[in-house]
N, C-alpha and C positions, 0 to 999 in steps of 0.2 A: 564235133564243138572247138568255140574259138577259145585258142590259148591264152593265157592270161597274162597280161606284161608284168614286168619287172615289178611298177609300181603297186600294182592290184594284188600281185602277191605279195607284197611286204605288208602291204596293208590288214591282209587276209591277219597274216602272224601277228599284228599289233594290235588287234581288235581281241586278242587271244588274251592279254598281257596288259594293254593301255585301255581307259574308259575311252572307250567311243574312236577306239585308233588314235588319237591324238592326243599332246599335250598340252593345248589350248581350244576350247570351243572356237576361235576365230579360224581357226585350219580344215576344220571340217567342210566338209565338200556335201552332207546331208539335203541341206536347204537349195541346193540349185543340181541335185541327183548325177551328182557327180564322184569318182573315187581321186582319195588327195591324191597330186602326185608329189614322185616323192624326190625329193630335192637331192641332188650329188653334188651340183658345184654352182656358182656366180660369180660372174666376171662382169665389169659395166654395166650393162641395162639388163643384162641379161642373165635367166637361170638354165641349167640345164636337167631333166629329171634323170632316175634311173634306166631309163629306157633310153636315153640318149634325144632325148626330145627337146628342144631350146626354145626358149619362151623370153619376150621381149617384157620385161617385170615393172608393171604398176604398182606392187605391194610394197617391193623396198623393204624388207623384213620389218616392216610398219613403219617406214617415217626415218629412222637413221640412216639410210645409205645419200644422202645429199650427192655426196661424192661418186657414187656408184658402187657396185659392189666389187669388193676386193679393191681398192685403192690402193694402189701398191705405197706411200705413203705409210699408210694405215698397217697395213701389212708387215711391213719392215721395221715399225714401231715395236709390235706386237713379236714377232719375230727376237727385235733382241730383247725387250723386257721376257720373252721366255727363257731366256742363256741365263737371266740374274736368279730365278726361282720362280715359280708360279704363286705363291702364297704365303706369307709372312706372319699374318695375324699379329702385325705390329704397324708403327708411323713409319710412313716411307716417304721420301722426296718428292713421287709423283705425284701422291694426292694434297699436298704442300702447294705444289706448284698448279693443279685443276682448281686447289680453293680460289688462290691469287688469280687464276685466271678468271673465274666466273665473277667473283667480286669486284673485279679489276673491268670491267666490262657491261656487268648488268647493271642496272637502274632500282635502286633501295636493296638489292642485296648485298650486305654488310658483312655478314658470315655464310656460310656452308657445311651443309653436313653428309657427306658420304652414305647412303644404302645401295641395296642389291637392284632394287626395282621400283619400278613407276607405283605402282601397289604401295609400298613400304615406302617410299617419299612421301605419299600423300595421305597414308596412315599417322606417319609420324609429324606431318605438317599442323594435323588437327590437333593431335595432341599436343602441340606446343603454344598452339593457337585458344583451345580449353586451359593451358594451365597460366599462360599469359593475361588473360581475362581473365578467370577465376568463375566462365560462367560454361552450360552444358549443352547447349541449342546449337545447330550449324544448319547452313541453309543450302540444300544441293538444289539441279535445276534437273527436270523430267528430261532423261535422252543424253545428258551428260556423263561420263563414266568415267568412273576414278580409281578403278583396280576393285580389286573381290574381296576388300575388308568390310566385316560383318557392315558396321554402320552407312557404309554409300552403295549397298546391295538392294538401291530402292529404285524404280524406276528409270533401273541404268539404260544407259546405251550399247553398243558395239554389240557381240555375243548376243548376249540377252534379249535385247531388239529379236535379231533372226532368228533367236530359238521361239520365241512370241510368250517369255516366262519372264514377268514383271518383277519378283523377286527370285529369293533362292530360297530350298526348303537349307534347313541346316542353320539357319540363321534366327538364333532367337528375336521375338518380339521386338521383350526388352533392348536389346542392342540399336534397333530402329525408334526405341520413342523419342530419343533427340534430334533425331534428324528431320527437318522441314523440308516439305517441295514444293520449287516451285517454278513456274514457265519461264523458260527459255527465252530472253530477246522480251520480255513482259515486266518494266519496272513494276508495275502496278501490284501485280501479282508479289513480290520484293516489298514491298513499301507494309502493305497487309502485315505479313508475318511480323516486321519489324513493330507496327503500331499494336499488335497483339502480345508479343514480345520484347519488348524494349529494353528492357535490363537483364536478357535470359539467352541472347544468340552470341555465342563464341566468334563465329564465325562464317561468311561467304565462300563457299567454293565453284570454281567457274571454269569451262574449258573457254578460254575469251573467243576461239573459234570451236564451234560444236562438230568435234569432228570424229566423235563415237556414235552420232543418227545419223550418217552420211557427213555434209559437212556442209553446217551452215553459220553463217557469216552473223559476226552482231548486228544488230542496226545503229547505223549511225544518228548522230545528232539531226536536228533538223528546224527550218526558220521557221516561226508561226507567223501567220498571215495577222494582219490587225483586226480580223472580226473570227481570227480564232478562237474558242473559248479551253487555257489549256486543261491537259485531264490531268491527275491525280500524278502519275510517273512524268509528266511534264511539269511538272512546277516541282520536280526534287531541289531546284535547285536555290530554290529561293531562300537566305538564311535566316532571315528575321522579318516578324509578321512586323513589328513596325517601322519597318522601313517607309522612306516614301514612296506616294504611288506613281511618281515619276521614277524611281530604281526600281521597283517593283514591276510597271508597266515593263521597262526594259530588259528584267530577269527574263520575261514570260516569252521575249520575243524568240528565246532559243529553247527549245526543249533537247536535255541532252540526250547523246546516245546511252544504248545499253551497259557498257562498261563504264561511261563516264559516270553513268547514274549510279552503278553499283557503287562507284568510288565514294560519291556523295553520302549515301546512305550508311555507309562501313562507319564514314569519318562521325557522322552526324549521332550514331549508336553506341560508338566503341567501337567496332566489332572488326575483328580482322579481313581482309579481302585476302584468299588464294589463288592466285591464278594455277590452273591446274597446265602446265607447258609440257606436260608430257611429247605431247606433238608437236606443236608449236613453236618450243622454245630451243633458238641457234634455227630452225626452217626458216621461218618468215622472214627474220633477218635474223644477225649476231645477236640484236638486245631480246631480241621472240618478242612477243605479241605486245608487251610493255614500252619497247621502243613502236613498232609496227603500228600501233594503236593511240600513243602518247598519253597512257593511263600509268599511274603506278602502283602496284600492289603491295601488300605487306608481307606477305611469305609467297614463295614461288618452288613449284615443284619440276622437278626434272624426271627423264629415265633414259631407256636405250639410245636418245642420239648424242649423251654428252660421254659412251663409250663406244662409239661410232658403231655402234649392233652390239657390244659386249652385255652381258648382262649387269647392269647397273643404273643406280638413280640417284639424286641429291634432292635436298630440299634447304631454302635458303633465305634470308630475307634482312630487316630490321634488326639490329644490333639486339636492340630492349627484350624482342622476343626472343630469340634466338639463344640469347647466354641464358635463357630460361632450363635449357636443356643439359640433361646432366653432362660432363661433369661438375658443370659450372651450377647449374641450376638444380631445381627437383623434377625436371619432368623427365623421366627416366625412358631412355630408347638404346638401341646395343645392337651391332653385329658384328659377328666374329669375323667376317669376310669382307665388310662396307671397304673401300677405298683399294680393292685390288689391283696390285701393281701390273698386271695385265692390263685391265678393262682402264685402267688411267693411262697408260700409252698409248693404247687404241685411241681415246677420247682426247687425248692432247696432241695428236697429231694430225686430225680430223678437225679439230675446234682452230691448232693455230693457223692451219692452212686458209680457212673462212675467214679468221679474224685480218689474218695479213693482205688477204685479196678480197675484199668485199664486192667488188663489182663482181664475183659469182652472184650474187643476191639478186642485183639488179640484171642478171643476165635471165635467173632463173624465174624471177617473179614474172620475166616479160615473154616468157617463153612459156608458163603457165596461163597467163594474159590473151595470148595468143593460142595456142589450144583448149583452153578450156571456153574461150570467146566462138572459138571455130564449131565445138561440138554446139554452142548455144544455138548458132547459126544455123546448124544441120537441121536441129532439131526446128525452129522455126521455119525452115523451107520445105521439110515433107510436113508438116504438119502433125508431129508426133506427138503423144501426150506425154511429153520429157520435158523435164525442169533440170535447168546443169545449176549449180551451186562453187564457186572457188574461191579461194583467199590465199594470194600469190603461188606455190604451186599445188598447193593442196586443191581439190578438185572431186565434184559426185555429179552422177546421173542419177537421177529419183525418174521411177514409171509412174510420174502422176502426173496430171492437167492443173493441180493447184502448185502454187507457189511457194516452197518449203522454208518457212523460217522459225519453226521450233518441232516438238517433241510429234506431236498432237500431227501436222500436216506433212512430215515427215514416214508417219503411220501410214497415211493414205495412199504410199507405193504399191505398186503391184509387185510383189516381189514372185509370181508365177511368172511374168514377164519381164524380172531380172534375170529372174534363172534362164532363160534362154537366151538373152540377149547374154549371158555369162557361157554360157556352152558355146555360143559363135564364136566369141569370141578366143575361148582356149582352141577352139578346133583349127583357127587360124593363128593359134602361137603366141597369142596375146596374153599373157599371166594378171590376170585382175583377182580383186577381193573375194572371194565367193559368199559375198555379202550383201544387200543393197544396202546395208547401213553403215559404209566403211568407206574410207578417203581414198583415192587415187594419190600417189605421190610423183612427183618428176625428179627428175637427178640431173647433175652435169649430165651424166652419162647419155641422156636420152637424147637424138639426136633431130633436129625438123625435118629430115627425108622418114626417118622411123615414124614420130609422131603425125605427119600428111598420111603413109600411109595406114595407121589405125584411123584416120579421121575415113578416109575410103572407106573401111569394113566396117565402122559406125553408119554412116549413109548408105551401107551396103544392106545392111541389119534394120533401121529403120526405114527402107523402100521396101522391105520385104512384106508377099500380100498376107503371110500368116501376122503379123505386126502389124498392118493397117486394121487386118479384122476386130 
């Protein structure tokens, strides 16, 4: 009888005391037919499990390890902060410095409130939007994941997609009655909701890059030919029905991109536009998706990235909205451990490096363009039923022949085939997400040589006779 590995032994113990043996469903390996690897340490682009196996990591703690694991500057900042104490439950210099850094760098973020997770940040931002507008309904997009708060576990992405569960048990119907669903990258679906509820929608919340149904970038704007008849969603920028025919024709020559269209709709109907930047914030660039796509949001949420992987989150935005939050305003939100000094030290160390060295983003995004472009080329050359989506250093391989632009097309992916791919990569010491519907994250620590070796492994898999069948 084959002896168990240390990871298997630990997982057996975990199953007895932790639901499913994991503290987050995205860590489960059940959908890929494997046992989770128990990670003992991580440095640079690699993680090492309890059995001493070393893996090139493309999860990066789900995004925050932009500088790689255990970056020396971050580690030193954390150790110094620990010497001063682990938690105070009082205001500290570091949380003020973090707020100043964010507000001084991010478009439209004039005030910010620290919290402890991305879920908490989103939940609080929605409450602030409702308090500011005096409205109850919110619009979210199928396939976008915004944490596990009750009102948002409706057609969510991430682990919910992998598990095949469209909603969650334990969420009363009353909690989701004001959550309206729209189709990602489909402005017409959003416009219809605003037309039906013109004075009831408090906010539209969106992942500016859908990164919890794989990676689905927002569709850009496009120029309409002179013979093209604009659809309802392509006419969003028409400001006045009484505009002259010449002015109207000029406006109709350009159809807005998805994010630009959302901005226009929210402005028109007086709703708050919330960018959930738990994944894209400080990753696409220092100013996040707002700067990357040139679209202004009213509120923005952040997660583990601003803590360099430590448990932390934040929400911020325009002053008139944020001043509705207690103790200044009537929207109550609190957190005993918010602004934890150790987490703030870690985040400040990483964000300061990224701000002072903007070339990091240029190199990282070019690395992503080359790597994901090479994956796409391999898929084309092998004639594999694979789609490769990417945005900057984020990317995903979908095992489907259909272009992936939204939740429905992402769900056409062959998850059994992805499981085979996952096992192939893991057996070659490449650690990717144990789910078809999660992103790959590149870091500064990944070298071109290492990525080239990964491309060889991908080509080998796609050329495999079993896959070709």
